[in-house]
PyMOL commands that place a pseudoatom at each C-alpha (Angstrom):
pseudoatom trace, name=CA, resn=MET, resi=1, chain=A, elem=C, hetatm=0, pos=[102.462, 112.944, 54.859]
pseudoatom trace, name=CA, resn=VAL, resi=2, chain=A, elem=C, hetatm=0, pos=[104.371, 113.093, 51.488]
pseudoatom trace, name=CA, resn=GLU, resi=3, chain=A, elem=C, hetatm=0, pos=[107.702, 112.756, 53.531]
pseudoatom trace, name=CA, resn=ASP, resi=4, chain=A, elem=C, hetatm=0, pos=[106.637, 110.080, 55.292]
pseudoatom trace, name=CA, resn=GLN, resi=5, chain=A, elem=C, hetatm=0, pos=[105.335, 108.776, 51.754]
pseudoatom trace, name=CA, resn=VAL, resi=6, chain=A, elem=C, hetatm=0, pos=[108.619, 109.312, 50.819]
pseudoatom trace, name=CA, resn=LEU, resi=7, chain=A, elem=C, hetatm=0, pos=[110.528, 107.209, 54.157]
pseudoatom trace, name=CA, resn=ASP, resi=8, chain=A, elem=C, hetatm=0, pos=[108.314, 104.998, 54.529]
pseudoatom trace, name=CA, resn=ARG, resi=9, chain=A, elem=C, hetatm=0, pos=[108.340, 103.785, 50.136]
pseudoatom trace, name=CA, resn=ALA, resi=10, chain=A, elem=C, hetatm=0, pos=[112.518, 104.453, 50.702]
pseudoatom trace, name=CA, resn=TYR, resi=11, chain=A, elem=C, hetatm=0, pos=[112.605, 102.043, 53.659]
pseudoatom trace, name=CA, resn=SER, resi=12, chain=A, elem=C, hetatm=0, pos=[109.998, 98.848, 52.332]
pseudoatom trace, name=CA, resn=ALA, resi=13, chain=A, elem=C, hetatm=0, pos=[112.888, 98.871, 49.434]
pseudoatom trace, name=CA, resn=LEU, resi=14, chain=A, elem=C, hetatm=0, pos=[115.796, 98.892, 52.055]
pseudoatom trace, name=CA, resn=ALA, resi=15, chain=A, elem=C, hetatm=0, pos=[114.367, 96.161, 53.899]
pseudoatom trace, name=CA, resn=ASP, resi=16, chain=A, elem=C, hetatm=0, pos=[114.322, 93.935, 51.959]
pseudoatom trace, name=CA, resn=PRO, resi=17, chain=A, elem=C, hetatm=0, pos=[118.188, 91.828, 51.067]
pseudoatom trace, name=CA, resn=THR, resi=18, chain=A, elem=C, hetatm=0, pos=[117.718, 91.268, 47.649]
pseudoatom trace, name=CA, resn=ARG, resi=19, chain=A, elem=C, hetatm=0, pos=[117.148, 95.006, 47.333]
pseudoatom trace, name=CA, resn=ARG, resi=20, chain=A, elem=C, hetatm=0, pos=[120.081, 96.428, 49.155]
pseudoatom trace, name=CA, resn=TRP, resi=21, chain=A, elem=C, hetatm=0, pos=[122.346, 93.584, 47.157]
pseudoatom trace, name=CA, resn=LEU, resi=22, chain=A, elem=C, hetatm=0, pos=[121.251, 95.143, 44.007]
pseudoatom trace, name=CA, resn=LEU, resi=23, chain=A, elem=C, hetatm=0, pos=[121.863, 98.874, 45.985]
pseudoatom trace, name=CA, resn=LYS, resi=24, chain=A, elem=C, hetatm=0, pos=[125.341, 97.744, 46.343]
pseudoatom trace, name=CA, resn=THR, resi=25, chain=A, elem=C, hetatm=0, pos=[125.925, 96.624, 42.969]
pseudoatom trace, name=CA, resn=LEU, resi=26, chain=A, elem=C, hetatm=0, pos=[125.225, 99.450, 41.327]
pseudoatom trace, name=CA, resn=ARG, resi=27, chain=A, elem=C, hetatm=0, pos=[127.650, 101.180, 43.705]
pseudoatom trace, name=CA, resn=GLU, resi=28, chain=A, elem=C, hetatm=0, pos=[130.560, 99.780, 40.983]
pseudoatom trace, name=CA, resn=GLY, resi=29, chain=A, elem=C, hetatm=0, pos=[127.668, 101.233, 37.872]
pseudoatom trace, name=CA, resn=ASP, resi=30, chain=A, elem=C, hetatm=0, pos=[124.768, 101.395, 35.561]
pseudoatom trace, name=CA, resn=ALA, resi=31, chain=A, elem=C, hetatm=0, pos=[124.636, 97.779, 34.949]
pseudoatom trace, name=CA, resn=ARG, resi=32, chain=A, elem=C, hetatm=0, pos=[121.642, 95.767, 32.684]
pseudoatom trace, name=CA, resn=ILE, resi=33, chain=A, elem=C, hetatm=0, pos=[118.658, 94.506, 34.175]
pseudoatom trace, name=CA, resn=SER, resi=34, chain=A, elem=C, hetatm=0, pos=[119.716, 90.989, 33.052]
pseudoatom trace, name=CA, resn=ASP, resi=35, chain=A, elem=C, hetatm=0, pos=[123.110, 90.689, 34.318]
pseudoatom trace, name=CA, resn=LEU, resi=36, chain=A, elem=C, hetatm=0, pos=[121.895, 91.907, 37.450]
pseudoatom trace, name=CA, resn=ALA, resi=37, chain=A, elem=C, hetatm=0, pos=[119.765, 89.392, 37.553]
pseudoatom trace, name=CA, resn=ALA, resi=38, chain=A, elem=C, hetatm=0, pos=[122.098, 86.791, 36.471]
pseudoatom trace, name=CA, resn=PRO, resi=39, chain=A, elem=C, hetatm=0, pos=[123.178, 85.820, 39.741]
pseudoatom trace, name=CA, resn=LEU, resi=40, chain=A, elem=C, hetatm=0, pos=[120.501, 85.336, 41.497]
pseudoatom trace, name=CA, resn=PRO, resi=41, chain=A, elem=C, hetatm=0, pos=[118.828, 82.368, 42.391]
pseudoatom trace, name=CA, resn=MET, resi=42, chain=A, elem=C, hetatm=0, pos=[115.323, 83.562, 41.138]
pseudoatom trace, name=CA, resn=THR, resi=43, chain=A, elem=C, hetatm=0, pos=[113.339, 84.399, 38.357]
pseudoatom trace, name=CA, resn=PHE, resi=44, chain=A, elem=C, hetatm=0, pos=[113.560, 87.059, 36.206]
pseudoatom trace, name=CA, resn=ALA, resi=45, chain=A, elem=C, hetatm=0, pos=[110.494, 88.270, 37.454]
pseudoatom trace, name=CA, resn=GLY, resi=46, chain=A, elem=C, hetatm=0, pos=[110.951, 88.539, 40.798]
pseudoatom trace, name=CA, resn=VAL, resi=47, chain=A, elem=C, hetatm=0, pos=[114.397, 90.276, 40.077]
pseudoatom trace, name=CA, resn=SER, resi=48, chain=A, elem=C, hetatm=0, pos=[111.755, 92.777, 38.046]
pseudoatom trace, name=CA, resn=ARG, resi=49, chain=A, elem=C, hetatm=0, pos=[109.498, 93.194, 40.815]
pseudoatom trace, name=CA, resn=HIS, resi=50, chain=A, elem=C, hetatm=0, pos=[112.099, 93.684, 43.326]
pseudoatom trace, name=CA, resn=ILE, resi=51, chain=A, elem=C, hetatm=0, pos=[113.224, 96.466, 40.551]
pseudoatom trace, name=CA, resn=GLY, resi=52, chain=A, elem=C, hetatm=0, pos=[110.375, 98.232, 40.661]
pseudoatom trace, name=CA, resn=VAL, resi=53, chain=A, elem=C, hetatm=0, pos=[110.417, 98.511, 44.395]
pseudoatom trace, name=CA, resn=LEU, resi=54, chain=A, elem=C, hetatm=0, pos=[113.704, 100.678, 44.359]
pseudoatom trace, name=CA, resn=GLU, resi=55, chain=A, elem=C, hetatm=0, pos=[112.362, 103.022, 41.536]
pseudoatom trace, name=CA, resn=SER, resi=56, chain=A, elem=C, hetatm=0, pos=[109.297, 103.418, 42.868]
pseudoatom trace, name=CA, resn=ALA, resi=57, chain=A, elem=C, hetatm=0, pos=[111.817, 104.540, 46.197]
pseudoatom trace, name=CA, resn=GLY, resi=58, chain=A, elem=C, hetatm=0, pos=[112.910, 106.748, 44.121]
pseudoatom trace, name=CA, resn=LEU, resi=59, chain=A, elem=C, hetatm=0, pos=[116.150, 104.373, 44.703]
pseudoatom trace, name=CA, resn=VAL, resi=60, chain=A, elem=C, hetatm=0, pos=[117.222, 103.328, 41.158]
pseudoatom trace, name=CA, resn=GLN, resi=61, chain=A, elem=C, hetatm=0, pos=[116.598, 105.187, 37.918]
pseudoatom trace, name=CA, resn=ARG, resi=62, chain=A, elem=C, hetatm=0, pos=[116.253, 103.288, 34.571]
pseudoatom trace, name=CA, resn=GLU, resi=63, chain=A, elem=C, hetatm=0, pos=[117.831, 103.874, 31.355]
pseudoatom trace, name=CA, resn=ILE, resi=64, chain=A, elem=C, hetatm=0, pos=[116.328, 102.153, 28.056]
pseudoatom trace, name=CA, resn=ARG, resi=65, chain=A, elem=C, hetatm=0, pos=[119.916, 102.043, 25.590]
pseudoatom trace, name=CA, resn=GLY, resi=66, chain=A, elem=C, hetatm=0, pos=[119.025, 100.025, 22.158]
pseudoatom trace, name=CA, resn=ARG, resi=67, chain=A, elem=C, hetatm=0, pos=[117.031, 96.331, 23.029]
pseudoatom trace, name=CA, resn=GLU, resi=68, chain=A, elem=C, hetatm=0, pos=[118.442, 97.245, 26.885]
pseudoatom trace, name=CA, resn=HIS, resi=69, chain=A, elem=C, hetatm=0, pos=[117.034, 98.326, 30.275]
pseudoatom trace, name=CA, resn=TRP, resi=70, chain=A, elem=C, hetatm=0, pos=[119.880, 99.272, 32.416]
pseudoatom trace, name=CA, resn=LEU, resi=71, chain=A, elem=C, hetatm=0, pos=[119.901, 100.948, 36.020]
pseudoatom trace, name=CA, resn=SER, resi=72, chain=A, elem=C, hetatm=0, pos=[121.811, 103.327, 37.323]
pseudoatom trace, name=CA, resn=LEU, resi=73, chain=A, elem=C, hetatm=0, pos=[121.314, 104.982, 41.739]
pseudoatom trace, name=CA, resn=LYS, resi=74, chain=A, elem=C, hetatm=0, pos=[119.761, 108.420, 41.846]
pseudoatom trace, name=CA, resn=PRO, resi=75, chain=A, elem=C, hetatm=0, pos=[122.413, 110.358, 43.504]
pseudoatom trace, name=CA, resn=ASP, resi=76, chain=A, elem=C, hetatm=0, pos=[120.042, 112.016, 46.089]
pseudoatom trace, name=CA, resn=GLY, resi=77, chain=A, elem=C, hetatm=0, pos=[117.724, 108.709, 46.357]
pseudoatom trace, name=CA, resn=LEU, resi=78, chain=A, elem=C, hetatm=0, pos=[118.651, 108.287, 49.989]
pseudoatom trace, name=CA, resn=THR, resi=79, chain=A, elem=C, hetatm=0, pos=[118.631, 112.067, 51.354]
pseudoatom trace, name=CA, resn=MET, resi=80, chain=A, elem=C, hetatm=0, pos=[115.853, 112.280, 52.752]
pseudoatom trace, name=CA, resn=ALA, resi=81, chain=A, elem=C, hetatm=0, pos=[115.742, 109.423, 54.527]
pseudoatom trace, name=CA, resn=GLN, resi=82, chain=A, elem=C, hetatm=0, pos=[119.431, 110.216, 55.641]
pseudoatom trace, name=CA, resn=GLN, resi=83, chain=A, elem=C, hetatm=0, pos=[118.447, 113.058, 56.794]
pseudoatom trace, name=CA, resn=TRP, resi=84, chain=A, elem=C, hetatm=0, pos=[115.353, 112.037, 58.788]
pseudoatom trace, name=CA, resn=ILE, resi=85, chain=A, elem=C, hetatm=0, pos=[117.883, 109.473, 60.478]
pseudoatom trace, name=CA, resn=ASN, resi=86, chain=A, elem=C, hetatm=0, pos=[120.122, 112.879, 61.646]
pseudoatom trace, name=CA, resn=GLU, resi=87, chain=A, elem=C, hetatm=0, pos=[117.761, 114.017, 62.768]
pseudoatom trace, name=CA, resn=GLN, resi=88, chain=A, elem=C, hetatm=0, pos=[116.726, 111.374, 64.691]
pseudoatom trace, name=CA, resn=THR, resi=89, chain=A, elem=C, hetatm=0, pos=[120.493, 110.804, 66.209]
pseudoatom trace, name=CA, resn=ASP, resi=90, chain=A, elem=C, hetatm=0, pos=[120.528, 114.100, 66.952]
pseudoatom trace, name=CA, resn=PHE, resi=91, chain=A, elem=C, hetatm=0, pos=[118.183, 114.724, 68.571]
pseudoatom trace, name=CA, resn=TRP, resi=92, chain=A, elem=C, hetatm=0, pos=[119.081, 111.215, 71.366]
pseudoatom trace, name=CA, resn=SER, resi=93, chain=A, elem=C, hetatm=0, pos=[122.428, 112.369, 71.610]
pseudoatom trace, name=CA, resn=THR, resi=94, chain=A, elem=C, hetatm=0, pos=[121.232, 115.769, 72.860]
pseudoatom trace, name=CA, resn=ARG, resi=95, chain=A, elem=C, hetatm=0, pos=[118.735, 113.373, 75.305]
pseudoatom trace, name=CA, resn=ALA, resi=96, chain=A, elem=C, hetatm=0, pos=[121.327, 111.068, 76.040]
pseudoatom trace, name=CA, resn=ASP, resi=97, chain=A, elem=C, hetatm=0, pos=[123.678, 114.233, 77.390]
pseudoatom trace, name=CA, resn=ALA, resi=98, chain=A, elem=C, hetatm=0, pos=[121.352, 115.538, 78.860]
pseudoatom trace, name=CA, resn=LEU, resi=99, chain=A, elem=C, hetatm=0, pos=[120.731, 112.466, 80.840]
pseudoatom trace, name=CA, resn=ALA, resi=100, chain=A, elem=C, hetatm=0, pos=[124.388, 111.789, 80.952]
pseudoatom trace, name=CA, resn=ALA, resi=101, chain=A, elem=C, hetatm=0, pos=[124.738, 115.211, 83.010]
pseudoatom trace, name=CA, resn=ARG, resi=102, chain=A, elem=C, hetatm=0, pos=[121.863, 114.395, 85.074]
pseudoatom trace, name=CA, resn=LEU, resi=103, chain=A, elem=C, hetatm=0, pos=[122.877, 111.702, 86.289]
pseudoatom trace, name=CA, resn=ARG, resi=104, chain=A, elem=C, hetatm=0, pos=[126.937, 113.112, 87.256]
pseudoatom trace, name=CA, resn=ARG, resi=105, chain=A, elem=C, hetatm=0, pos=[124.903, 115.820, 88.913]
pseudoatom trace, name=CA, resn=LYS, resi=106, chain=A, elem=C, hetatm=0, pos=[122.979, 113.749, 91.582]
pseudoatom trace, name=CA, resn=GLY, resi=107, chain=A, elem=C, hetatm=0, pos=[126.423, 111.348, 91.834]
pseudoatom trace, name=CA, resn=GLN, resi=108, chain=A, elem=C, hetatm=0, pos=[127.951, 114.162, 92.934]
pseudoatom trace, name=CA, resn=PRO, resi=109, chain=A, elem=C, hetatm=0, pos=[127.584, 114.735, 96.880]
pseudoatom trace, name=CA, resn=GLY, resi=110, chain=A, elem=C, hetatm=0, pos=[125.981, 118.304, 97.616]
for i in range(1, 110): cmd.bond("trace and resi %d" % i, "trace and resi %d" % (i + 1))
show_as sticks, trace
zoom trace
């Protein structure tokens, strides 16, 4: 059940293009929230809400340095989501391979 909640938060966070942009931008390195907000066509409060979603999903972390709030990616933030995708891919690949083999067998005279 906890795993489902973690996955729900991660995938919900990734569903929004603004949050994906924030994550992509943070791949370049830590950034101040004000710098992340500047190019976006929304209020600072709106950006802060997006950041809150990313934080609660465990994808970013905030560090307060003096009066500034800095964000960085959490290295293992997507680990559980990636594991789930890998499990699904393995399952469906195995099923697809079995179907292909069965169709080949049916197509052979016999």
